[in-house]
LUMLUMDREN-2810 file (N, C-alpha, C; in Angstrom, 1 decimal):
<atoms>
<atom><aa>M</aa><ch>A</ch><at>N</at><xx>243.9</xx><yy>-21.7</yy><zz>77.2</zz></atom>
<atom><aa>M</aa><ch>A</ch><at>CA</at><xx>242.7</xx><yy>-21.7</yy><zz>78.1</zz></atom>
<atom><aa>M</aa><ch>A</ch><at>C</at><xx>242.0</xx><yy>-20.3</yy><zz>77.9</zz></atom>
<atom><aa>P</aa><ch>A</ch><at>N</at><xx>240.6</xx><yy>-20.4</yy><zz>77.8</zz></atom>
<atom><aa>P</aa><ch>A</ch><at>CA</at><xx>239.9</xx><yy>-19.1</yy><zz>77.6</zz></atom>
<atom><aa>P</aa><ch>A</ch><at>C</at><xx>240.0</xx><yy>-18.3</yy><zz>78.9</zz></atom>
<atom><aa>K</aa><ch>A</ch><at>N</at><xx>239.9</xx><yy>-17.0</yy><zz>78.6</zz></atom>
<atom><aa>K</aa><ch>A</ch><at>CA</at><xx>239.9</xx><yy>-16.0</yy><zz>79.7</zz></atom>
<atom><aa>K</aa><ch>A</ch><at>C</at><xx>238.5</xx><yy>-15.7</yy><zz>80.2</zz></atom>
<atom><aa>N</aa><ch>A</ch><at>N</at><xx>237.5</xx><yy>-15.9</yy><zz>79.4</zz></atom>
<atom><aa>N</aa><ch>A</ch><at>CA</at><xx>236.1</xx><yy>-15.6</yy><zz>79.8</zz></atom>
<atom><aa>N</aa><ch>A</ch><at>C</at><xx>235.3</xx><yy>-16.9</yy><zz>79.6</zz></atom>
<atom><aa>I</aa><ch>A</ch><at>N</at><xx>234.3</xx><yy>-17.1</yy><zz>80.5</zz></atom>
<atom><aa>I</aa><ch>A</ch><at>CA</at><xx>233.4</xx><yy>-18.2</yy><zz>80.3</zz></atom>
<atom><aa>I</aa><ch>A</ch><at>C</at><xx>232.0</xx><yy>-17.8</yy><zz>80.6</zz></atom>
<atom><aa>V</aa><ch>A</ch><at>N</at><xx>231.1</xx><yy>-18.5</yy><zz>80.1</zz></atom>
<atom><aa>V</aa><ch>A</ch><at>CA</at><xx>229.7</xx><yy>-18.4</yy><zz>80.4</zz></atom>
<atom><aa>V</aa><ch>A</ch><at>C</at><xx>229.3</xx><yy>-19.5</yy><zz>81.3</zz></atom>
<atom><aa>C</aa><ch>A</ch><at>N</at><xx>228.7</xx><yy>-19.2</yy><zz>82.4</zz></atom>
<atom><aa>C</aa><ch>A</ch><at>CA</at><xx>228.4</xx><yy>-20.2</yy><zz>83.5</zz></atom>
<atom><aa>C</aa><ch>A</ch><at>C</at><xx>226.9</xx><yy>-20.4</yy><zz>83.7</zz></atom>
<atom><aa>D</aa><ch>A</ch><at>N</at><xx>226.5</xx><yy>-21.6</yy><zz>84.0</zz></atom>
<atom><aa>D</aa><ch>A</ch><at>CA</at><xx>225.1</xx><yy>-21.9</yy><zz>84.4</zz></atom>
<atom><aa>D</aa><ch>A</ch><at>C</at><xx>225.0</xx><yy>-22.0</yy><zz>85.9</zz></atom>
<atom><aa>A</aa><ch>A</ch><at>N</at><xx>223.8</xx><yy>-22.1</yy><zz>86.4</zz></atom>
<atom><aa>A</aa><ch>A</ch><at>CA</at><xx>223.6</xx><yy>-22.1</yy><zz>87.8</zz></atom>
<atom><aa>A</aa><ch>A</ch><at>C</at><xx>224.1</xx><yy>-23.3</yy><zz>88.5</zz></atom>
<atom><aa>S</aa><ch>A</ch><at>N</at><xx>224.0</xx><yy>-24.5</yy><zz>87.9</zz></atom>
<atom><aa>S</aa><ch>A</ch><at>CA</at><xx>224.4</xx><yy>-25.7</yy><zz>88.5</zz></atom>
<atom><aa>S</aa><ch>A</ch><at>C</at><xx>225.9</xx><yy>-25.7</yy><zz>88.9</zz></atom>
<atom><aa>C</aa><ch>A</ch><at>N</at><xx>226.8</xx><yy>-25.2</yy><zz>88.0</zz></atom>
<atom><aa>C</aa><ch>A</ch><at>CA</at><xx>228.2</xx><yy>-25.1</yy><zz>88.4</zz></atom>
<atom><aa>C</aa><ch>A</ch><at>C</at><xx>228.4</xx><yy>-24.1</yy><zz>89.5</zz></atom>
<atom><aa>L</aa><ch>A</ch><at>N</at><xx>227.7</xx><yy>-23.0</yy><zz>89.5</zz></atom>
<atom><aa>L</aa><ch>A</ch><at>CA</at><xx>227.8</xx><yy>-22.0</yy><zz>90.6</zz></atom>
<atom><aa>L</aa><ch>A</ch><at>C</at><xx>227.3</xx><yy>-22.6</yy><zz>91.9</zz></atom>
<atom><aa>I</aa><ch>A</ch><at>N</at><xx>226.2</xx><yy>-23.3</yy><zz>91.9</zz></atom>
<atom><aa>I</aa><ch>A</ch><at>CA</at><xx>225.6</xx><yy>-23.8</yy><zz>93.1</zz></atom>
<atom><aa>I</aa><ch>A</ch><at>C</at><xx>226.6</xx><yy>-24.9</yy><zz>93.7</zz></atom>
<atom><aa>L</aa><ch>A</ch><at>N</at><xx>227.1</xx><yy>-25.8</yy><zz>92.9</zz></atom>
<atom><aa>L</aa><ch>A</ch><at>CA</at><xx>227.9</xx><yy>-26.8</yy><zz>93.4</zz></atom>
<atom><aa>L</aa><ch>A</ch><at>C</at><xx>229.3</xx><yy>-26.3</yy><zz>94.0</zz></atom>
<atom><aa>L</aa><ch>A</ch><at>N</at><xx>229.9</xx><yy>-25.4</yy><zz>93.2</zz></atom>
<atom><aa>L</aa><ch>A</ch><at>CA</at><xx>231.1</xx><yy>-24.8</yy><zz>93.7</zz></atom>
<atom><aa>L</aa><ch>A</ch><at>C</at><xx>230.9</xx><yy>-24.0</yy><zz>95.0</zz></atom>
<atom><aa>N</aa><ch>A</ch><at>N</at><xx>229.7</xx><yy>-23.3</yy><zz>95.1</zz></atom>
<atom><aa>N</aa><ch>A</ch><at>CA</at><xx>229.4</xx><yy>-22.6</yy><zz>96.3</zz></atom>
<atom><aa>N</aa><ch>A</ch><at>C</at><xx>229.2</xx><yy>-23.5</yy><zz>97.5</zz></atom>
<atom><aa>K</aa><ch>A</ch><at>N</at><xx>228.6</xx><yy>-24.7</yy><zz>97.3</zz></atom>
<atom><aa>K</aa><ch>A</ch><at>CA</at><xx>228.4</xx><yy>-25.6</yy><zz>98.4</zz></atom>
<atom><aa>K</aa><ch>A</ch><at>C</at><xx>229.7</xx><yy>-26.1</yy><zz>99.0</zz></atom>
<atom><aa>I</aa><ch>A</ch><at>N</at><xx>230.7</xx><yy>-26.2</yy><zz>98.2</zz></atom>
<atom><aa>I</aa><ch>A</ch><at>CA</at><xx>232.0</xx><yy>-26.7</yy><zz>98.7</zz></atom>
<atom><aa>I</aa><ch>A</ch><at>C</at><xx>233.0</xx><yy>-25.5</yy><zz>99.0</zz></atom>
<atom><aa>N</aa><ch>A</ch><at>N</at><xx>232.4</xx><yy>-24.3</yy><zz>99.0</zz></atom>
<atom><aa>N</aa><ch>A</ch><at>CA</at><xx>233.2</xx><yy>-23.1</yy><zz>99.3</zz></atom>
<atom><aa>N</aa><ch>A</ch><at>C</at><xx>234.4</xx><yy>-22.9</yy><zz>98.4</zz></atom>
<atom><aa>R</aa><ch>A</ch><at>N</at><xx>234.2</xx><yy>-23.2</yy><zz>97.1</zz></atom>
<atom><aa>R</aa><ch>A</ch><at>CA</at><xx>235.3</xx><yy>-23.0</yy><zz>96.1</zz></atom>
<atom><aa>R</aa><ch>A</ch><at>C</at><xx>234.8</xx><yy>-22.2</yy><zz>94.9</zz></atom>
<atom><aa>L</aa><ch>A</ch><at>N</at><xx>233.9</xx><yy>-21.3</yy><zz>95.1</zz></atom>
<atom><aa>L</aa><ch>A</ch><at>CA</at><xx>233.4</xx><yy>-20.5</yy><zz>94.0</zz></atom>
<atom><aa>L</aa><ch>A</ch><at>C</at><xx>234.5</xx><yy>-19.7</yy><zz>93.3</zz></atom>
<atom><aa>E</aa><ch>A</ch><at>N</at><xx>235.6</xx><yy>-19.3</yy><zz>94.1</zz></atom>
<atom><aa>E</aa><ch>A</ch><at>CA</at><xx>236.7</xx><yy>-18.6</yy><zz>93.5</zz></atom>
<atom><aa>E</aa><ch>A</ch><at>C</at><xx>237.5</xx><yy>-19.3</yy><zz>92.5</zz></atom>
<atom><aa>L</aa><ch>A</ch><at>N</at><xx>237.3</xx><yy>-20.6</yy><zz>92.4</zz></atom>
<atom><aa>L</aa><ch>A</ch><at>CA</at><xx>238.0</xx><yy>-21.4</yy><zz>91.4</zz></atom>
<atom><aa>L</aa><ch>A</ch><at>C</at><xx>237.7</xx><yy>-20.9</yy><zz>90.0</zz></atom>
<atom><aa>L</aa><ch>A</ch><at>N</at><xx>236.5</xx><yy>-20.5</yy><zz>89.7</zz></atom>
<atom><aa>L</aa><ch>A</ch><at>CA</at><xx>236.2</xx><yy>-20.0</yy><zz>88.4</zz></atom>
<atom><aa>L</aa><ch>A</ch><at>C</at><xx>237.0</xx><yy>-18.8</yy><zz>88.0</zz></atom>
<atom><aa>Q</aa><ch>A</ch><at>N</at><xx>237.1</xx><yy>-17.9</yy><zz>88.9</zz></atom>
<atom><aa>Q</aa><ch>A</ch><at>CA</at><xx>237.9</xx><yy>-16.7</yy><zz>88.7</zz></atom>
<atom><aa>Q</aa><ch>A</ch><at>C</at><xx>239.3</xx><yy>-17.0</yy><zz>88.6</zz></atom>
<atom><aa>H</aa><ch>A</ch><at>N</at><xx>239.8</xx><yy>-17.9</yy><zz>89.4</zz></atom>
<atom><aa>H</aa><ch>A</ch><at>CA</at><xx>241.2</xx><yy>-18.3</yy><zz>89.3</zz></atom>
<atom><aa>H</aa><ch>A</ch><at>C</at><xx>241.6</xx><yy>-19.0</yy><zz>88.0</zz></atom>
<atom><aa>L</aa><ch>A</ch><at>N</at><xx>240.7</xx><yy>-19.8</yy><zz>87.5</zz></atom>
<atom><aa>L</aa><ch>A</ch><at>CA</at><xx>241.0</xx><yy>-20.5</yy><zz>86.3</zz></atom>
<atom><aa>L</aa><ch>A</ch><at>C</at><xx>240.7</xx><yy>-19.7</yy><zz>85.0</zz></atom>
<atom><aa>F</aa><ch>A</ch><at>N</at><xx>239.6</xx><yy>-18.9</yy><zz>85.1</zz></atom>
<atom><aa>F</aa><ch>A</ch><at>CA</at><xx>239.2</xx><yy>-18.2</yy><zz>83.8</zz></atom>
<atom><aa>F</aa><ch>A</ch><at>C</at><xx>239.3</xx><yy>-16.7</yy><zz>83.8</zz></atom>
<atom><aa>G</aa><ch>A</ch><at>N</at><xx>239.5</xx><yy>-16.1</yy><zz>85.0</zz></atom>
<atom><aa>G</aa><ch>A</ch><at>CA</at><xx>239.6</xx><yy>-14.7</yy><zz>85.1</zz></atom>
<atom><aa>G</aa><ch>A</ch><at>C</at><xx>238.3</xx><yy>-13.9</yy><zz>85.1</zz></atom>
<atom><aa>F</aa><ch>A</ch><at>N</at><xx>237.4</xx><yy>-14.2</yy><zz>84.2</zz></atom>
<atom><aa>F</aa><ch>A</ch><at>CA</at><xx>236.1</xx><yy>-13.5</yy><zz>84.2</zz></atom>
<atom><aa>F</aa><ch>A</ch><at>C</at><xx>235.0</xx><yy>-14.5</yy><zz>83.9</zz></atom>
<atom><aa>V</aa><ch>A</ch><at>N</at><xx>233.9</xx><yy>-14.4</yy><zz>84.7</zz></atom>
<atom><aa>V</aa><ch>A</ch><at>CA</at><xx>232.7</xx><yy>-15.3</yy><zz>84.5</zz></atom>
<atom><aa>V</aa><ch>A</ch><at>C</at><xx>231.5</xx><yy>-14.4</yy><zz>84.1</zz></atom>
<atom><aa>H</aa><ch>A</ch><at>N</at><xx>230.9</xx><yy>-14.8</yy><zz>83.0</zz></atom>
<atom><aa>H</aa><ch>A</ch><at>CA</at><xx>229.7</xx><yy>-14.2</yy><zz>82.5</zz></atom>
<atom><aa>H</aa><ch>A</ch><at>C</at><xx>228.5</xx><yy>-15.1</yy><zz>82.8</zz></atom>
<atom><aa>I</aa><ch>A</ch><at>N</at><xx>227.5</xx><yy>-14.5</yy><zz>83.5</zz></atom>
<atom><aa>I</aa><ch>A</ch><at>CA</at><xx>226.3</xx><yy>-15.2</yy><zz>83.7</zz></atom>
<atom><aa>I</aa><ch>A</ch><at>C</at><xx>225.1</xx><yy>-14.3</yy><zz>83.3</zz></atom>
<atom><aa>S</aa><ch>A</ch><at>N</at><xx>224.1</xx><yy>-15.0</yy><zz>82.8</zz></atom>
<atom><aa>S</aa><ch>A</ch><at>CA</at><xx>222.9</xx><yy>-14.3</yy><zz>82.4</zz></atom>
<atom><aa>S</aa><ch>A</ch><at>C</at><xx>222.1</xx><yy>-13.8</yy><zz>83.6</zz></atom>
<atom><aa>E</aa><ch>A</ch><at>N</at><xx>221.2</xx><yy>-12.8</yy><zz>83.4</zz></atom>
<atom><aa>E</aa><ch>A</ch><at>CA</at><xx>220.4</xx><yy>-12.3</yy><zz>84.5</zz></atom>
<atom><aa>E</aa><ch>A</ch><at>C</at><xx>219.5</xx><yy>-13.4</yy><zz>85.1</zz></atom>
<atom><aa>I</aa><ch>A</ch><at>N</at><xx>219.0</xx><yy>-14.3</yy><zz>84.3</zz></atom>
<atom><aa>I</aa><ch>A</ch><at>CA</at><xx>218.2</xx><yy>-15.4</yy><zz>84.8</zz></atom>
<atom><aa>I</aa><ch>A</ch><at>C</at><xx>219.0</xx><yy>-16.3</yy><zz>85.7</zz></atom>
<atom><aa>I</aa><ch>A</ch><at>N</at><xx>220.3</xx><yy>-16.6</yy><zz>85.3</zz></atom>
<atom><aa>I</aa><ch>A</ch><at>CA</at><xx>221.1</xx><yy>-17.4</yy><zz>86.2</zz></atom>
<atom><aa>I</aa><ch>A</ch><at>C</at><xx>221.5</xx><yy>-16.7</yy><zz>87.5</zz></atom>
<atom><aa>S</aa><ch>A</ch><at>N</at><xx>221.7</xx><yy>-15.4</yy><zz>87.4</zz></atom>
<atom><aa>S</aa><ch>A</ch><at>CA</at><xx>222.0</xx><yy>-14.6</yy><zz>88.5</zz></atom>
<atom><aa>S</aa><ch>A</ch><at>C</at><xx>220.9</xx><yy>-14.7</yy><zz>89.5</zz></atom>
<atom><aa>H</aa><ch>A</ch><at>N</at><xx>219.6</xx><yy>-14.6</yy><zz>89.1</zz></atom>
<atom><aa>H</aa><ch>A</ch><at>CA</at><xx>218.5</xx><yy>-14.7</yy><zz>89.9</zz></atom>
<atom><aa>H</aa><ch>A</ch><at>C</at><xx>218.3</xx><yy>-16.1</yy><zz>90.5</zz></atom>
<atom><aa>E</aa><ch>A</ch><at>N</at><xx>218.6</xx><yy>-17.1</yy><zz>89.7</zz></atom>
<atom><aa>E</aa><ch>A</ch><at>CA</at><xx>218.5</xx><yy>-18.5</yy><zz>90.1</zz></atom>
<atom><aa>E</aa><ch>A</ch><at>C</at><xx>219.5</xx><yy>-18.8</yy><zz>91.2</zz></atom>
<atom><aa>F</aa><ch>A</ch><at>N</at><xx>220.7</xx><yy>-18.3</yy><zz>91.0</zz></atom>
<atom><aa>F</aa><ch>A</ch><at>CA</at><xx>221.8</xx><yy>-18.6</yy><zz>92.0</zz></atom>
<atom><aa>F</aa><ch>A</ch><at>C</at><xx>221.6</xx><yy>-17.8</yy><zz>93.2</zz></atom>
<atom><aa>N</aa><ch>A</ch><at>N</at><xx>221.1</xx><yy>-16.5</yy><zz>93.1</zz></atom>
<atom><aa>N</aa><ch>A</ch><at>CA</at><xx>220.7</xx><yy>-15.7</yy><zz>94.2</zz></atom>
<atom><aa>N</aa><ch>A</ch><at>C</at><xx>221.8</xx><yy>-15.5</yy><zz>95.3</zz></atom>
<atom><aa>A</aa><ch>A</ch><at>N</at><xx>223.0</xx><yy>-15.3</yy><zz>94.9</zz></atom>
<atom><aa>A</aa><ch>A</ch><at>CA</at><xx>224.1</xx><yy>-15.1</yy><zz>95.9</zz></atom>
<atom><aa>A</aa><ch>A</ch><at>C</at><xx>225.2</xx><yy>-14.2</yy><zz>95.2</zz></atom>
<atom><aa>P</aa><ch>A</ch><at>N</at><xx>225.9</xx><yy>-13.4</yy><zz>95.9</zz></atom>
<atom><aa>P</aa><ch>A</ch><at>CA</at><xx>226.9</xx><yy>-12.6</yy><zz>95.3</zz></atom>
<atom><aa>P</aa><ch>A</ch><at>C</at><xx>228.0</xx><yy>-13.4</yy><zz>94.6</zz></atom>
<atom><aa>I</aa><ch>A</ch><at>N</at><xx>228.4</xx><yy>-13.0</yy><zz>93.4</zz></atom>
<atom><aa>I</aa><ch>A</ch><at>CA</at><xx>229.5</xx><yy>-13.6</yy><zz>92.7</zz></atom>
<atom><aa>I</aa><ch>A</ch><at>C</at><xx>230.6</xx><yy>-12.6</yy><zz>92.4</zz></atom>
<atom><aa>L</aa><ch>A</ch><at>N</at><xx>231.8</xx><yy>-12.8</yy><zz>92.8</zz></atom>
<atom><aa>L</aa><ch>A</ch><at>CA</at><xx>232.9</xx><yy>-11.9</yy><zz>92.6</zz></atom>
<atom><aa>L</aa><ch>A</ch><at>C</at><xx>233.3</xx><yy>-11.9</yy><zz>91.1</zz></atom>
<atom><aa>N</aa><ch>A</ch><at>N</at><xx>233.5</xx><yy>-10.8</yy><zz>90.6</zz></atom>
<atom><aa>N</aa><ch>A</ch><at>CA</at><xx>234.1</xx><yy>-10.6</yy><zz>89.2</zz></atom>
<atom><aa>N</aa><ch>A</ch><at>C</at><xx>233.2</xx><yy>-11.3</yy><zz>88.2</zz></atom>
<atom><aa>A</aa><ch>A</ch><at>N</at><xx>231.9</xx><yy>-11.2</yy><zz>88.4</zz></atom>
<atom><aa>A</aa><ch>A</ch><at>CA</at><xx>230.9</xx><yy>-11.8</yy><zz>87.4</zz></atom>
<atom><aa>A</aa><ch>A</ch><at>C</at><xx>230.1</xx><yy>-10.6</yy><zz>86.8</zz></atom>
<atom><aa>S</aa><ch>A</ch><at>N</at><xx>229.6</xx><yy>-10.8</yy><zz>85.6</zz></atom>
<atom><aa>S</aa><ch>A</ch><at>CA</at><xx>228.8</xx><yy>-9.8</yy><zz>85.0</zz></atom>
<atom><aa>S</aa><ch>A</ch><at>C</at><xx>227.5</xx><yy>-10.4</yy><zz>84.6</zz></atom>
<atom><aa>P</aa><ch>A</ch><at>N</at><xx>226.4</xx><yy>-10.1</yy><zz>85.3</zz></atom>
<atom><aa>P</aa><ch>A</ch><at>CA</at><xx>225.1</xx><yy>-10.5</yy><zz>84.9</zz></atom>
<atom><aa>P</aa><ch>A</ch><at>C</at><xx>224.6</xx><yy>-9.7</yy><zz>83.7</zz></atom>
<atom><aa>N</aa><ch>A</ch><at>N</at><xx>224.2</xx><yy>-10.3</yy><zz>82.6</zz></atom>
<atom><aa>N</aa><ch>A</ch><at>CA</at><xx>223.6</xx><yy>-9.6</yy><zz>81.5</zz></atom>
<atom><aa>N</aa><ch>A</ch><at>C</at><xx>222.4</xx><yy>-10.3</yy><zz>81.0</zz></atom>
</atoms>
């Protein structure tokens, strides 16, 4: 299982709606999102690195 993933906004939005955003960190450890996705999601994300 990979330790790092790249995530798009749809995954973040849907997990946030069901209050399970922490699943990404639990499953993968580190989530990488682009700056554009960070602005689109527009909510704090624990242990994520916008670049």
